N, C-alpha and C positions, 0 to 999 in steps of 0.2 A: 563547583570547582572554578578556580580562577581562569577566565578565558585567555589571559595573557601569559600563562605559565609556559615555559619552554618545554619541549620534549625532543630529545636528541638521541634516543636509544638506538641500538643497531636494529636492522630490519628483522621482522619476525620470521621464524623458520618456514612458514607457509609460502613465502615468496622468495625467489632468488634475487640477489641484489642486482639492480639495474645499472648499466654502465654510467648513467648520468646521476647516480645517487649522490645527493649533496651530503658531504661529511658533517657530522654534528659539531659545528664550531659555535662558540659563543658569539652573539651578535651585538654590535654597538647599539646603544639605546636609540631607537627610532630609525635605524637604518637596516636595509636588507642587502646582503652581498650580491654581486652581479650574477653569480651562478644560479641564484634563486630566480632572478628575473629572466635569465636565459632559459632555464628549465620551464618556467611558466609559459614563456613565449612559444617554445617548441611544442608544448602540450596543447596550447590553444590552437596553434597552426595545424597540428595533426587532426584536431577535432574538426576544424573548419574545412579542411581539405578531404579528409577520409570519413568523417562522420563518427557517430558514437559506436556503430557496429564493430568497428575495427579496434576499439579500445577495451582493455580489460576493465572489470568493475572498479578496481582501486584507482585507476587513472581517471575514470569518469567522476569518481567521488572526489579526487583531488581538485578537479575543475570547480566543483561545488564549494569546496572548502577554501579556495583561493580568496573569495570575498569575505569569509568569516575570519580568516587568519592571514592578513596581508603581508606579514614580514617574517614568516617562518616557513621552514620546509614542512609541508603538510603530508608528504608521502608516508612517513611512519604512522601518522594518525589514520590516514585512509586505510592502510593495511590493517591496523589494529581494529578498526571498525568492521571491516570485511571479515576478519577472522572471528570476531566476537559474534556477529549476527548472521554471517553466511553468504550474503550477496548484496548487491546494490539496493535492490528493492526492499530487502529486510532491514537494511540500515535506515532507509527513508521512513519506513513504517514502524520502526521500533518505538516503544513508549518513551516519553521524555525521561521518566524516572530511570529507566535502564540506560539510556544514552548518557545521563549524568554520571553514571558509575564508571564510564570509560575514561581512562586517564587522558587528559588533553582536551576533553570536551567541556565547553562552557556555554553560556547562554547564546553567544553569537553563532556557534556551530549548530546548536539545536534549532535556532531560528531559521538558518539557511536550509537545513534539511527539511524542516516542516513546510517551508515555502515551496520547495521543489515537489514535495509530496502533494500539497494542496493543488499545485498547478497541474500535475499529472491527473489527479482525480477530476478536476474541473474540466479539463480537455476531454477526458473519456466520457464524462457525464453529458457534456454538450452534444455528443454524437447520438444520444438516445432520448434526451428530454424533449417533450413536445413533438415526438415523431412516432409513427406507427412501429410498435415494438416487434410484432410478429414478422414483419418484412425486413427487420434489421436485427435479427437474432444474434448474429456474430458480434455486432457492435455492443449489444447488451451484455453478452458473455465477457467481452473484453473489459467493459466497465466494471462488472462484478468482480472480475479477477483483480483489476487495478485497485479497487476499493477495499477488497476483503481477503484476498488470498494469503497475505502475509501477516494478518493480525494474530496476536498471541492469545487473544481471548475470543470466545464465540460472540458473534454479532448477528442479530436478526433484523433483516430489512424487508419492507413491503413496498412493492411497486404497484401503484394505483393507475388503472387504465380507464379511459372513457369508452363510450359505445363504439368508437372507431378503432379501439385498441391503441390509441395514442397515449403515451406515458404522461400523466398529468402531475404525478407526485412520486417522489422517491424518499422514503422516510425510514430512519432507524427506529425500530420498535423497541429493541431491548439490547442490552449487553450483559454478558454473563461471566463465566469462568473459562478455564481452558477446555472444558468438556460439557458445559451446560449453559443454556440461556433460557431465562423465564419468558414464556410467551402467553399472552392472554387473548384468546380468540374474540372475546367481547369488545376489547379495545380496538382490534383490527377492523372489525365490522363497523363499529361506531365511527371510526375515522373514514372508512369507505363511504358511509352514508353522508358524512359531512362534505366530502369531496364530490359527491354524486358519481362515484366510480362504479363502473359496470363489471370490472374484472380485476383480478389481482394476480401478481406473481410473487411468490414467497422466495426469499433468498437468505441462506445463512452459511456461515463458513465452519470448517473443521480445522482448528489450529494444528491438529496432528498431521494434516496433509492428506489424509485418506477420506474421500467424500462418501464412503459407504454409510448409508443411513442407519441409525440405531433404532431399536424398538421404540424409544421415546420420540424420535423424529417422526416415525410413521404414525404413531398414535396422535401426536400433536397435530400433524397435517390433516388427519381424518377429522379431528374435532373442528379445525378451522374450516375445512371444506363443508362440513355439516352445517355450521353456523352461517356460512356464506350462502349455501344453497337455500336455506330458509328465507333469505332476504333477496333471492334472485340475483346473486352475485356469482360470477364464474371464477374459479381458480384455474388459471391457465397452466401453471406449473409450480413446482417447488424445486429450486436449485440449491444443491449443496456444493459450495466452492471449496475445493481442495488446493493443495500447493500448486499442482501443475495440470489438474483436470477438474471437471465438474461432473456432477451426477444430476440427471433430470428425473424427477418422480414420474413425469408423464411418459418418458421414453422407457422407463423401467416397469411400467404397468402398475405403479403404486398410487396413481391418482386417476 
C-alpha cells in the first residue's frame, strides 16, 4: 500500500469519538494544519508527564505512528490497527503480511512498529542473557512472554545454560503453524554439545492462548529429555507460553 495515502474516515465503532478528534479535512500539499500539531504536542506532553500506564493502547500507538506519518491524523489508523489485532502488543508483533492488509499501512508504518517490537525484545533479553537463570526466573518469564506470547504461529526456542546455570544462548529452533511446530531432539542436543551447555530450558508458545500441553507436547518433551539424559545434559523445564500465563512442565510434574 502507498504510505502517503490519506485516510479520513469516521472513528470506528469500538471507540467513542474523543473531544479533540481532528476532522477529516483535505490537507494542502506538504503542510499539516495546526490542530494536528496541537494534538500531537498534547499527547506527547501527557506521555512525558503521566507515562504510558495512563494512556489507552490506541494513544500509545499514535505516538509510534507520529514518526511514520508526519502530516496526517493517525488516530483513525491507530484505532483501526487496535480493532484488527486486539491490543498494542499484538499490533507490534503482527506479521508484516497482515499489517500490509490494513488500510493506511505502508512500509514506513511497518518499519516503525517493528523497530519498537525489536527494542522491547532486546531490552527484555538483556535482563536474562549471561545471567544466572534460576535466580532470575521472573525476568526469564517476562522475556519469554515479550518474545512469544502474541505470535500467531508456534515457535520453539531453546535456552542453553552453562554449568553455573548462566544463560549462554537463546536460539529459535523451529517455527511451525498455528498449532504445530516440528522439533528435532538430535539437533537440540547437537547444538548443546557445540555450545558446551550443561542444561536446557525448552520454551514454545500456544497461539490459541491456552498453555495446556497437548499429548504431542508431552511426547516430544520426553524424547528430548531422554536424548539429553544420555549425554549428561539436564532439562530444567519446558515452558509453554500462553496469552496471559505460562505452564511449567516441572511444576506440573510432567518432567
